[in-house]
DSSP file (Angstrom, degrees, kcal/mol; ACC not computed):
  #  RESIDUE AA STRUCTURE BP1 BP2  ACC     N-H-->O    O-->H-N    N-H-->O    O-->H-N    TCO  KAPPA ALPHA  PHI   PSI    X-CA   Y-CA   Z-CA
    1    1 A M              0   0    0      0, 0.0    37,-0.2     0, 0.0    32,-0.1   0.000 360.0 360.0 360.0 141.9   14.0  -13.4  -76.3
    2    2 A S        -     0   0    0     35,-1.0    37,-0.1    30,-0.4    32,-0.0  -0.290 360.0-110.3 -87.0 177.2   16.8  -13.9  -73.8
    3    3 A N        +     0   0    0     -2,-0.1    35,-0.1    35,-0.1    -1,-0.1  -0.060  59.1 161.5 -95.6  32.1   16.9  -16.2  -70.8
    4    4 A A        -     0   0    0     33,-0.2     2,-0.3    62,-0.1    33,-0.1  -0.218  19.2-171.5 -59.9 137.2   16.6  -13.4  -68.4
    5    5 A T        +     0   0    0     31,-0.1     2,-0.3    32,-0.0    61,-0.1  -0.845  30.7 103.8-117.6 163.3   15.5  -14.0  -64.9
    6    6 A G        -     0   0    0     -2,-0.3    62,-0.2    60,-0.1     3,-0.1  -0.974  66.8 -25.1 155.8-167.4   14.8  -11.4  -62.4
    7    7 A E  E     -A   67   0A   0     60,-0.7    60,-0.9    -2,-0.3     2,-0.5  -0.323  68.4 -96.0 -75.0 157.3   11.9   -9.6  -60.7
    8    8 A R  E     -A   66   0A   0     58,-0.2    98,-3.7    97,-0.1     2,-0.4  -0.620  50.3-175.9 -74.5 123.0    8.5   -9.3  -62.2
    9    9 A V  E     -AB  65 105A   0     56,-2.3    56,-3.2    -2,-0.5     2,-0.4  -0.949  15.9-156.3-127.0 140.8    8.3   -6.0  -63.9
   10   10 A F  E     -AB  64 104A   0     94,-2.4    93,-2.3    -2,-0.4    94,-1.4  -0.974   9.1-171.7-119.5 134.5    5.3   -4.2  -65.7
   11   11 A V  E     -AB  63 102A   0     52,-2.4    52,-2.5    -2,-0.4     2,-0.4  -0.986  11.7-147.5-124.9 132.0    5.8   -1.6  -68.3
   12   12 A G  E     -AB  62 101A   0     89,-2.9    89,-2.7    -2,-0.4     2,-0.4  -0.810  13.4-164.2 -97.1 140.5    3.0    0.5  -69.8
   13   13 A L  E     +AB  61 100A   0     48,-3.0    48,-2.0    -2,-0.4     2,-0.3  -0.960  14.4 162.3-124.4 141.8    3.2    1.6  -73.5
   14   14 A G  E     +AB  60  99A   0     85,-1.9    85,-2.8    -2,-0.4     2,-0.3  -0.992   9.6 172.6-156.3 154.3    1.2    4.3  -75.2
   15   15 A A  E     +A   59   0A   0     44,-1.5    44,-2.5    -2,-0.3    82,-0.2  -0.973  12.9 173.4-157.2 148.6    1.2    6.5  -78.3
   16   16 A N        +     0   0    0     80,-2.6     2,-0.4    -2,-0.3    81,-0.2   0.229  60.6  80.1-144.1  17.0   -1.1    9.0  -79.9
   17   17 A L  S    S-     0   0    0     79,-1.0    -1,-0.0    80,-0.1     2,-0.0  -0.955  95.3 -11.7-121.8 146.4    0.8   10.5  -82.8
   18   18 A G  S    S-     0   0    0     -2,-0.4     2,-1.7     1,-0.1     3,-0.2  -0.331 129.5 -13.2  68.4-151.7    1.4    8.9  -86.2
   19   19 A D  S  > S+     0   0    0      1,-0.2     4,-2.5     2,-0.1     5,-0.2  -0.632  75.4 179.0 -83.3  83.4    0.5    5.3  -86.6
   20   20 A A  H  > S+     0   0    0     -2,-1.7     4,-2.6     1,-0.2    -1,-0.2   0.856  73.4  52.4 -61.3 -39.7    0.1    4.7  -82.9
   21   21 A A  H  > S+     0   0    0      2,-0.2     4,-2.2     1,-0.2    -1,-0.2   0.933 111.9  45.9 -64.2 -44.8   -0.9    1.0  -83.1
   22   22 A A  H  > S+     0   0    0      1,-0.2     4,-2.3     2,-0.2     5,-0.2   0.906 112.3  52.4 -63.4 -40.7    2.1    0.2  -85.2
   23   23 A T  H  X S+     0   0    0     -4,-2.5     4,-2.7     1,-0.2    -2,-0.2   0.932 109.4  47.9 -60.5 -46.8    4.4    2.2  -83.0
   24   24 A V  H  X S+     0   0    0     -4,-2.6     4,-2.2     1,-0.2    -1,-0.2   0.908 110.9  51.9 -63.4 -41.3    3.2    0.3  -79.8
   25   25 A R  H  X S+     0   0    0     -4,-2.2     4,-1.3     1,-0.2    -1,-0.2   0.927 113.4  43.3 -61.2 -44.6    3.7   -3.1  -81.6
   26   26 A V  H  X S+     0   0    0     -4,-2.3     4,-2.1     1,-0.2    -2,-0.2   0.886 111.9  54.4 -68.2 -38.2    7.3   -2.3  -82.6
   27   27 A A  H  X S+     0   0    0     -4,-2.7     4,-2.7     1,-0.2     5,-0.3   0.860 100.9  59.3 -65.3 -35.1    8.0   -0.8  -79.1
   28   28 A L  H  X S+     0   0    0     -4,-2.2     4,-2.0     1,-0.2    -1,-0.2   0.924 109.3  44.6 -56.5 -43.6    6.8   -4.0  -77.5
   29   29 A D  H  X S+     0   0    0     -4,-1.3     4,-1.4     2,-0.2    -2,-0.2   0.888 111.0  53.6 -67.7 -39.2    9.5   -5.8  -79.4
   30   30 A A  H  < S+     0   0    0     -4,-2.1    -2,-0.2     2,-0.2     4,-0.2   0.909 110.7  46.0 -64.0 -41.9   12.1   -3.1  -78.6
   31   31 A V  H >< S+     0   0    0     -4,-2.7     3,-1.6     1,-0.2    -1,-0.2   0.922 110.9  52.7 -66.0 -43.2   11.5   -3.4  -74.9
   32   32 A A  H 3< S+     0   0    0     -4,-2.0   -30,-0.4     1,-0.3    -1,-0.2   0.764 104.8  58.0 -63.3 -24.4   11.6   -7.2  -75.0
   33   33 A A  T 3< S+     0   0    0     -4,-1.4    -1,-0.3    -3,-0.2    -2,-0.2   0.432  76.8 122.1 -87.7   0.7   15.0   -7.0  -76.8
   34   34 A L  S X  S-     0   0    0     -3,-1.6     3,-1.5    -4,-0.2   -32,-0.2  -0.299  78.6 -86.7 -61.2 148.5   16.7   -5.0  -74.0
   35   35 A P  T 3  S+     0   0    0      0, 0.0    34,-0.2     0, 0.0    33,-0.2  -0.272 111.8   8.4 -58.1 138.7   19.8   -6.8  -72.6
   36   36 A G  T 3  S+     0   0    0      1,-0.2    32,-2.4    31,-0.1     2,-0.4   0.732 106.6 120.8  66.7  22.5   19.0   -9.2  -69.8
   37   37 A T  E <   -C   67   0A   0     -3,-1.5   -35,-1.0    30,-0.2     2,-0.4  -0.936  39.9-174.2-127.3 141.7   15.3   -8.9  -70.4
   38   38 A R  E     -C   66   0A   0     28,-2.9    28,-2.2    -2,-0.4     2,-0.5  -0.999  23.9-130.0-134.1 133.2   12.6  -11.4  -71.4
   39   39 A C  E     +C   65   0A   0     -2,-0.4    26,-0.2    26,-0.2     3,-0.1  -0.705  23.5 178.0 -80.0 127.3    8.9  -10.6  -72.2
   40   40 A V  E     -     0   0A   0     24,-3.0     2,-0.3    -2,-0.5    25,-0.2   0.854  66.2  -6.2 -92.9 -47.8    6.6  -12.9  -70.2
   41   41 A R  E     -C   64   0A   0     23,-1.3    23,-2.7    95,-0.0     2,-0.4  -0.991  54.7-156.8-149.3 151.8    3.3  -11.5  -71.5
   42   42 A R  E     -C   63   0A   0     -2,-0.3    21,-0.2    21,-0.2     2,-0.1  -0.991  19.2-134.6-127.7 138.7    1.9   -8.8  -73.6
   43   43 A S        -     0   0    0     19,-2.5    89,-0.1    -2,-0.4     3,-0.1  -0.315  31.1 -94.2 -79.0 171.3   -1.6   -7.4  -73.4
   44   44 A S        -     0   0    0      1,-0.1     2,-0.3    87,-0.1    18,-0.3  -0.237  50.8 -92.8 -66.6 171.6   -3.9   -6.6  -76.3
   45   45 A L  E     -D  153   0A   0    108,-3.7   107,-2.8    16,-0.1   108,-1.1  -0.741  44.6-165.7 -89.9 143.8   -3.8   -3.1  -77.7
   46   46 A Y  E     -DE 151  60A   0     14,-2.4    14,-3.1    -2,-0.3     2,-0.4  -0.961  12.1-144.0-130.9 146.3   -6.4   -0.7  -76.3
   47   47 A R  E     +DE 150  59A   0    103,-3.1   103,-2.7    -2,-0.3     2,-0.3  -0.903  27.7 161.4-109.2 140.0   -7.7    2.7  -77.5
   48   48 A S  E     -DE 149  58A   0     10,-1.9    10,-3.4    -2,-0.4   101,-0.1  -0.990  40.4-102.7-152.6 155.4   -8.7    5.4  -75.0
   49   49 A A        -     0   0    0     99,-0.6     8,-0.1    -2,-0.3    78,-0.1  -0.432  56.3 -86.2 -70.6 151.9   -9.2    9.1  -74.9
   50   50 A P        -     0   0    0      0, 0.0     2,-0.5     0, 0.0     3,-0.2  -0.317  39.3-141.4 -58.9 143.8   -6.4   11.2  -73.3
   51   51 A V  S    S-     0   0    0      1,-0.2     3,-0.1     3,-0.1    96,-0.0  -0.952  81.6 -11.1-110.7 123.4   -6.6   11.5  -69.6
   52   52 A Q  S    S+     0   0    0     -2,-0.5     2,-0.3     1,-0.2    -1,-0.2   0.844 129.0  76.4  55.6  36.0   -5.6   14.9  -68.2
   53   53 A A  S    S-     0   0    0     -3,-0.2    -1,-0.2     2,-0.1     2,-0.2  -0.928  71.5-126.5-157.5 175.6   -4.3   15.8  -71.7
   54   54 A S        +     0   0    0     39,-0.5    -3,-0.1    -2,-0.3     0, 0.0  -0.715  54.6  69.7-123.9 178.2   -5.5   16.7  -75.1
   55   55 A G  S    S-     0   0    0     -2,-0.2     3,-0.1    -5,-0.1   -38,-0.1  -0.543  83.9 -22.9 108.7-174.8   -4.9   15.4  -78.6
   56   56 A P  S    S-     0   0    0      0, 0.0   -39,-0.0     0, 0.0     0, 0.0  -0.111  81.4 -76.8 -65.4 166.9   -5.9   12.2  -80.5
   57   57 A D        -     0   0    0     -8,-0.1     2,-0.3     1,-0.1    -8,-0.2  -0.241  51.1-121.6 -59.1 153.3   -6.9    9.0  -78.8
   58   58 A Y  E     - E   0  48A   0    -10,-3.4   -10,-1.9    -3,-0.1     2,-0.5  -0.669   7.2-144.2 -95.9 152.8   -4.1    6.8  -77.4
   59   59 A V  E     -AE  15  47A   0    -44,-2.5   -44,-1.5    -2,-0.3     2,-0.3  -0.988  32.0-178.1-109.6 128.0   -3.2    3.3  -78.2
   60   60 A N  E     +AE  14  46A   0    -14,-3.1   -14,-2.4    -2,-0.5     2,-0.3  -0.876  16.3 166.4-129.1 157.6   -2.0    1.5  -75.0
   61   61 A A  E     -A   13   0A   0    -48,-2.0   -48,-3.0    -2,-0.3     2,-0.4  -0.954  19.9-142.6-155.8 166.4   -0.7   -1.8  -74.0
   62   62 A V  E     -A   12   0A   0    -18,-0.3   -19,-2.5    -2,-0.3     2,-0.4  -0.993  13.4-164.4-134.2 143.5    1.1   -3.3  -70.9
   63   63 A M  E     -AC  11  42A   0    -52,-2.5   -52,-2.4    -2,-0.4     2,-0.5  -0.964  13.6-139.9-128.1 148.4    3.8   -5.9  -70.9
   64   64 A E  E     -AC  10  41A   0    -23,-2.7   -24,-3.0    -2,-0.4   -23,-1.3  -0.904  29.0-177.4-103.8 132.3    5.2   -8.1  -68.1
   65   65 A L  E     -AC   9  39A   0    -56,-3.2   -56,-2.3    -2,-0.5     2,-0.4  -0.814  28.8-148.3-122.2 161.7    9.0   -8.6  -68.1
   66   66 A R  E     +AC   8  38A   0    -28,-2.2   -28,-2.9    -2,-0.3     2,-0.4  -0.993  36.5 173.1-119.7 129.6   11.6  -10.5  -66.3
   67   67 A T  E     -AC   7  37A   0    -60,-0.9   -60,-0.7    -2,-0.4   -30,-0.2  -0.992  43.7-154.3-142.9 147.5   14.8   -8.4  -66.3
   68   68 A A  S    S+     0   0    0    -32,-2.4     2,-0.2    -2,-0.4   -31,-0.1   0.510  71.5 106.4 -89.4  -9.1   18.3   -8.4  -64.9
   69   69 A L  S    S-     0   0    0    -33,-0.3    -2,-0.1   -34,-0.2   -33,-0.0  -0.503  74.5-123.2 -71.9 137.3   18.4   -4.6  -65.3
   70   70 A E     >  -     0   0    0     -2,-0.2     4,-2.8     1,-0.1     5,-0.2  -0.392  33.5 -99.3 -72.1 159.9   18.0   -2.6  -62.1
   71   71 A P  H  > S+     0   0    0      0, 0.0     4,-2.8     0, 0.0     5,-0.2   0.880 122.1  47.4 -52.6 -46.3   15.1   -0.1  -62.0
   72   72 A A  H  > S+     0   0    0      1,-0.2     4,-2.2     2,-0.2     5,-0.1   0.906 114.3  47.4 -64.5 -39.9   17.3    3.0  -62.8
   73   73 A A  H  > S+     0   0    0      2,-0.2     4,-2.2    -3,-0.2    -1,-0.2   0.889 112.4  49.6 -67.2 -39.1   19.0    1.2  -65.7
   74   74 A L  H  X S+     0   0    0     -4,-2.8     4,-2.7     2,-0.2    -2,-0.2   0.928 110.3  50.4 -65.4 -44.4   15.7   -0.1  -67.0
   75   75 A L  H  X S+     0   0    0     -4,-2.8     4,-2.4    -5,-0.2    -2,-0.2   0.922 110.3  50.1 -59.0 -44.1   14.2    3.4  -66.9
   76   76 A K  H  X S+     0   0    0     -4,-2.2     4,-1.8     1,-0.2    -1,-0.2   0.909 111.2  48.8 -60.7 -42.4   17.2    4.8  -68.8
   77   77 A A  H  X S+     0   0    0     -4,-2.2     4,-2.0     2,-0.2    -2,-0.2   0.899 110.3  51.2 -65.2 -40.6   16.8    2.1  -71.4
   78   78 A L  H  X S+     0   0    0     -4,-2.7     4,-2.3     1,-0.2    -2,-0.2   0.907 109.6  49.8 -63.5 -41.4   13.0    2.9  -71.7
   79   79 A R  H  X S+     0   0    0     -4,-2.4     4,-2.1     1,-0.2    -1,-0.2   0.855 107.6  55.2 -65.5 -33.7   13.8    6.6  -72.2
   80   80 A G  H  X S+     0   0    0     -4,-1.8     4,-2.0     2,-0.2    -1,-0.2   0.902 107.4  49.0 -63.8 -41.1   16.3    5.7  -74.9
   81   81 A I  H  X S+     0   0    0     -4,-2.0     4,-1.4     2,-0.2    -2,-0.2   0.920 108.5  53.7 -64.3 -43.2   13.7    3.7  -76.8
   82   82 A E  H  <>S+     0   0    0     -4,-2.3     5,-2.5     1,-0.2     3,-0.4   0.922 108.5  50.0 -55.3 -44.1   11.3    6.7  -76.5
   83   83 A Q  H ><5S+     0   0    0     -4,-2.1     3,-1.9     1,-0.2    -1,-0.2   0.888 104.7  56.9 -63.1 -39.6   14.0    8.9  -78.0
   84   84 A E  H 3<5S+     0   0    0     -4,-2.0    -1,-0.2     1,-0.3    -2,-0.2   0.822 107.1  50.5 -60.1 -30.1   14.5    6.5  -80.9
   85   85 A F  T 3<5S-     0   0    0     -4,-1.4    -1,-0.3    -3,-0.4    -2,-0.2   0.294 126.0-102.4 -91.7   8.7   10.8    6.9  -81.6
   86   86 A G  T < 5 +     0   0    0     -3,-1.9    -3,-0.2     1,-0.2    11,-0.2   0.712  54.8 177.6  82.9  21.8   11.1   10.7  -81.6
   87   87 A R      < -     0   0    0     -5,-2.5     2,-0.3    -6,-0.2    -1,-0.2  -0.369   3.0-176.8 -61.9 131.2    9.6   11.4  -78.2
   88   88 A Q        -     0   0    0      7,-0.2     3,-0.1    -2,-0.1     9,-0.1  -0.942  20.7-154.1-125.7 152.1    9.6   15.0  -77.2
   89   89 A R        +     0   0    0     -2,-0.3     3,-0.1     1,-0.1     7,-0.1  -0.576  31.7 152.4-124.3  67.3    8.5   16.6  -73.9
   90   90 A P  S    S-     0   0    0      0, 0.0     2,-0.3     0, 0.0    -1,-0.1   0.815  74.2 -10.3 -70.2 -28.1    7.5   20.1  -74.8
   91   91 A Y  S >  S-     0   0    0     -3,-0.1     3,-1.6     0, 0.0    -3,-0.0  -0.973  94.1 -63.9-161.7 164.2    5.0   20.4  -71.9
   92   92 A L  T 3  S+     0   0    0     -2,-0.3    -3,-0.0     1,-0.3     0, 0.0  -0.288 117.9   0.7 -57.9 130.8    3.3   18.2  -69.3
   93   93 A N  T 3  S+     0   0    0      1,-0.2   -39,-0.5   -40,-0.1    -1,-0.3   0.758  89.3 166.7  61.5  29.3    1.1   15.5  -70.9
   94   94 A A    <   -     0   0    0     -3,-1.6    -1,-0.2     1,-0.1   -39,-0.1  -0.371  48.7 -87.9 -67.0 151.9    1.8   16.6  -74.5
   95   95 A P        -     0   0    0      0, 0.0     2,-0.4     0, 0.0    -7,-0.2  -0.249  57.0-157.1 -54.2 153.3    0.8   14.2  -77.2
   96   96 A R        -     0   0    0      1,-0.1   -80,-2.6    -3,-0.1   -79,-1.0  -0.985  36.8-142.1-145.7 149.7    3.5   11.7  -77.9
   97   97 A T  S    S-     0   0    0     -2,-0.4     2,-0.3     1,-0.3   -80,-0.1   0.826  97.9  -3.6 -72.1 -33.3    5.0    9.4  -80.5
   98   98 A L        -     0   0    0    -83,-0.1     2,-0.4    -3,-0.1    -1,-0.3  -0.926  59.2-169.6-162.1 136.5    5.7    6.9  -77.7
   99   99 A D  E     -B   14   0A   0    -85,-2.8   -85,-1.9    -2,-0.3     2,-0.5  -0.995   6.3-172.5-128.7 124.6    5.4    6.8  -73.9
  100  100 A L  E     -B   13   0A   0     -2,-0.4     2,-0.5   -87,-0.2   -87,-0.2  -0.976   6.7-171.8-119.3 119.7    7.0    4.0  -71.8
  101  101 A D  E     -B   12   0A   0    -89,-2.7   -89,-2.9    -2,-0.5     2,-0.9  -0.943  23.2-138.4-115.8 127.9    6.2    3.9  -68.1
  102  102 A L  E     +B   11   0A   0     -2,-0.5   -91,-0.2   -91,-0.2    14,-0.2  -0.764  29.2 176.9 -79.3 110.4    7.8    1.7  -65.6
  103  103 A L  E     -     0   0A   0    -93,-2.3    16,-3.0    -2,-0.9     2,-0.3   0.898  57.7  -6.8 -88.0 -45.5    4.7    0.7  -63.6
  104  104 A A  E     -B   10   0A   0    -94,-1.4   -94,-2.4    14,-0.2     2,-0.4  -0.989  47.4-161.7-155.1 145.4    6.0   -1.8  -61.1
  105  105 A Y  E >   -B    9   0A   0      3,-0.4     3,-2.2    -2,-0.3   -96,-0.2  -0.851  65.8 -67.7-132.0  93.9    9.3   -3.5  -60.4
  106  106 A G  T 3  S-     0   0    0    -98,-3.7    -1,-0.2    -2,-0.4   -96,-0.1  -0.350  99.2 -41.6  55.6-137.1    8.7   -6.5  -58.1
  107  107 A D  T 3  S+     0   0    0     -3,-0.1    -1,-0.3     2,-0.1     2,-0.1   0.143  99.0 137.6-106.1  19.3    7.6   -5.2  -54.7
  108  108 A R    <   -     0   0    0     -3,-2.2     2,-0.5     1,-0.0    -3,-0.4  -0.362  40.2-155.7 -68.2 143.2   10.2   -2.4  -54.7
  109  109 A R        +     0   0    0     -5,-0.1     2,-0.4    -2,-0.1    -2,-0.1  -0.988  18.5 172.8-119.4 122.1    9.1    1.0  -53.5
  110  110 A I  E     +F  117   0B   0      7,-1.7     7,-2.5    -2,-0.5     2,-0.3  -0.991  15.2 179.3-131.5 136.1   11.2    3.9  -54.9
  111  111 A D  E     +F  116   0B   0     -2,-0.4     5,-0.2     5,-0.2    -2,-0.0  -0.751  30.2 135.6-138.2  89.3   10.6    7.6  -54.4
  112  112 A S        -     0   0    0      3,-2.7     3,-0.1    -2,-0.3    -2,-0.1  -0.801  68.6 -99.2-126.9 169.3   13.3    9.6  -56.1
  113  113 A P  S    S+     0   0    0      0, 0.0     3,-0.1     0, 0.0    -1,-0.0   0.809 123.6  36.3 -59.8 -28.0   13.3   12.7  -58.4
  114  114 A D  S    S+     0   0    0      1,-0.2     2,-0.4     0, 0.0    -3,-0.0   0.700 124.1  27.1 -97.1 -22.2   13.6   10.4  -61.5
  115  115 A L        -     0   0    0     -3,-0.1    -3,-2.7     2,-0.0     2,-0.5  -0.984  49.8-174.2-151.5 130.7   11.6    7.4  -60.5
  116  116 A T  E     -F  111   0B   0     -2,-0.4    -5,-0.2    -5,-0.2   -14,-0.0  -0.993  28.7-133.2-123.9 124.5    8.6    6.6  -58.3
  117  117 A L  E    S+F  110   0B   0     -7,-2.5    -7,-1.7    -2,-0.5     2,-0.2  -0.988  87.1  32.4-130.5 139.4    7.6    2.9  -58.0
  118  118 A P  S    S-     0   0    0      0, 0.0   -14,-0.2     0, 0.0   -15,-0.1   0.671 114.0 -96.6 -62.2 164.0    5.0    1.7  -58.1
  119  119 A H    >   -     0   0    0    -16,-3.0     3,-0.9    -2,-0.2     4,-0.4  -0.269  33.4-136.0 -53.8 129.0    3.9    4.3  -60.7
  120  120 A P  T 3  S+     0   0    0      0, 0.0    -1,-0.2     0, 0.0     3,-0.1   0.684  95.0  33.5 -69.2 -18.3    2.0    6.9  -58.6
  121  121 A R  T >  S+     0   0    0      1,-0.1     3,-1.8     2,-0.1     4,-0.3   0.362  83.5 100.5-118.0   6.0   -0.9    7.4  -61.0
  122  122 A M  G X  S+     0   0    0     -3,-0.9     3,-1.5     1,-0.3     7,-0.3   0.844  77.8  61.7 -64.6 -30.1   -1.5    4.0  -62.5
  123  123 A H  G 3  S+     0   0    0     -4,-0.4    -1,-0.3     1,-0.3    -2,-0.1   0.616 103.8  52.0 -69.3 -10.4   -4.4    3.2  -60.1
  124  124 A E  G <  S+     0   0    0     -3,-1.8     2,-0.6     1,-0.1    -1,-0.3   0.415  96.2  81.1 -99.9  -1.2   -6.3    6.2  -61.6
  125  125 A R    X>  -     0   0    0     -3,-1.5     4,-2.5    -4,-0.3     3,-1.6  -0.894  51.4-171.1-121.4 107.5   -5.9    5.1  -65.2
  126  126 A A  H 3> S+     0   0    0     -2,-0.6     4,-2.7     1,-0.3    -1,-0.2   0.834  88.9  66.8 -61.6 -31.8   -8.1    2.6  -66.8
  127  127 A F  H 34 S+     0   0    0      1,-0.2    -1,-0.3     2,-0.2   -81,-0.1   0.664 111.7  35.0 -67.4 -13.3   -5.8    2.5  -69.9
  128  128 A V  H <> S+     0   0    0     -3,-1.6     4,-2.0    -6,-0.2    -2,-0.2   0.789 118.6  49.0 -97.5 -46.5   -3.2    0.9  -67.6
  129  129 A L  H  X S+     0   0    0     -4,-2.5     4,-2.5    -7,-0.3     5,-0.2   0.848 106.0  55.3 -68.6 -36.2   -5.4   -1.2  -65.3
  130  130 A V  H  X S+     0   0    0     -4,-2.7     4,-1.5     2,-0.2    -1,-0.2   0.959 112.8  40.9 -65.6 -50.0   -7.5   -2.9  -68.1
  131  131 A P  H  > S+     0   0    0      0, 0.0     4,-1.8     0, 0.0     5,-0.2   0.868 113.9  54.8 -66.1 -32.3   -4.4   -4.3  -69.9
  132  132 A L  H  X S+     0   0    0     -4,-2.0     4,-2.4     1,-0.2    -2,-0.2   0.930 107.3  49.6 -61.4 -44.6   -2.8   -5.1  -66.5
  133  133 A A  H  < S+     0   0    0     -4,-2.5    -1,-0.2     1,-0.2    -3,-0.1   0.827 107.3  56.8 -64.5 -30.5   -5.9   -7.2  -65.6
  134  134 A E  H  < S+     0   0    0     -4,-1.5    -1,-0.2    -5,-0.2    -2,-0.2   0.925 118.2  29.7 -65.1 -44.3   -5.7   -8.9  -68.9
  135  135 A I  H  < S+     0   0    0     -4,-1.8    -2,-0.2     1,-0.2    -1,-0.2   0.665 133.9  29.2 -94.7 -16.5   -2.1  -10.2  -68.4
  136  136 A A    ><  +     0   0    0     -4,-2.4     3,-1.8    -5,-0.2    -1,-0.2  -0.413  64.0 154.8-138.4  61.1   -2.1  -10.5  -64.6
  137  137 A P  T 3   +     0   0    0      0, 0.0     4,-0.2     0, 0.0    -1,-0.1   0.703  67.7  71.1 -65.6 -17.4   -5.6  -11.3  -63.5
  138  138 A E  T 3  S+     0   0    0     -3,-0.1     2,-0.3     2,-0.1    -5,-0.1   0.665  85.3  81.0 -73.4 -14.5   -4.3  -13.0  -60.3
  139  139 A L  S <  S-     0   0    0     -3,-1.8     2,-1.2    -7,-0.2    -3,-0.1  -0.682  90.8-115.6 -90.8 147.4   -3.3   -9.6  -58.9
  140  140 A A        -     0   0    0     -2,-0.3    -2,-0.1     0, 0.0    -1,-0.0  -0.684  40.3-179.4 -86.7  95.7   -5.9   -7.4  -57.3
  141  141 A W        -     0   0    0     -2,-1.2   -18,-0.0    -4,-0.2   -12,-0.0  -0.761  26.1-119.2 -95.2 140.6   -6.1   -4.3  -59.5
  142  142 A P        -     0   0    0      0, 0.0     2,-0.4     0, 0.0    -1,-0.1  -0.241  25.9-120.5 -68.4 166.6   -8.4   -1.5  -58.7
  143  143 A R        -     0   0    0    -19,-0.0     2,-0.4   -13,-0.0   -17,-0.1  -0.863  17.8-153.9-108.8 146.1  -11.2   -0.5  -61.1
  144  144 A V        -     0   0    0     -2,-0.4     3,-0.3     3,-0.1     2,-0.3  -0.978   9.0-157.9-119.9 131.4  -11.6    3.0  -62.6
  145  145 A T        +     0   0    0     -2,-0.4   -19,-0.1     1,-0.2     3,-0.1  -0.714  68.1  37.8-104.7 159.3  -14.9    4.3  -63.7
  146  146 A G  S    S+     0   0    0     -2,-0.3     2,-0.5     1,-0.2    -1,-0.2   0.496  90.2 100.0  85.0   3.4  -15.7    7.1  -66.2
  147  147 A Q        -     0   0    0     -3,-0.3     2,-0.5     2,-0.0    -1,-0.2  -0.985  62.5-145.7-124.6 122.9  -12.9    6.1  -68.6
  148  148 A I        -     0   0    0     -2,-0.5   -99,-0.6    -3,-0.1     2,-0.5  -0.761  16.7-177.6 -91.7 128.0  -13.7    4.1  -71.7
  149  149 A V  E     -D   48   0A   0     -2,-0.5     2,-0.5  -101,-0.1  -101,-0.2  -0.992   7.2-163.9-126.3 121.0  -11.0    1.7  -72.8
  150  150 A E  E     -D   47   0A   0   -103,-2.7  -103,-3.1    -2,-0.5     2,-0.3  -0.918  18.6-130.2-113.1 125.1  -11.7   -0.3  -76.0
  151  151 A R  E     +D   46   0A   0     -2,-0.5  -105,-0.3  -105,-0.2    -2,-0.0  -0.576  28.7 175.0 -70.0 128.5   -9.8   -3.4  -77.1
  152  152 A I  E     -     0   0A   0   -107,-2.8  -106,-0.2     1,-0.4    -1,-0.1   0.492  51.4 -47.5-117.1  -6.8   -8.6   -2.9  -80.7
  153  153 A G  E      D   45   0A   0   -108,-1.1  -108,-3.7     1,-0.1    -1,-0.4  -0.893 360.0 360.0 158.4 173.7   -6.5   -6.0  -81.3
  154  154 A P              0   0    0      0, 0.0    -1,-0.1     0, 0.0  -108,-0.1   0.499 360.0 360.0 -66.2 360.0   -3.7   -8.3  -80.4
């Protein structure tokens, strides 16, 4: 881990193809190893059914970072990691080997064609909110009903 300082950043991780749990664990390390970036906390791994998608169950996690990377640079780096894991985008909400979402970057609000912060749908997704509440319980996260999220391991 580096000595990165910077704004408080949250990244969501998910996968539902291949060994999704192993992929998410390795991806947590890959994100933490980005230049100028330090992992502050990692959630447990959680399993959930796809939301507005089809395919196998997802394995999800959330991590808190401190990073010197600006939001656009961080997003580019996250997409690069997705590509390293074989991410393809054949259609909206397709099953994936790895999905990395920039959820929040400090208190910045961005609305551009490539990036919207905070993430526009995270408040609708228990698979994001449950791990967020685990690692940042001091923040007021909304609750989502009707979505089962099961903790499956560290």
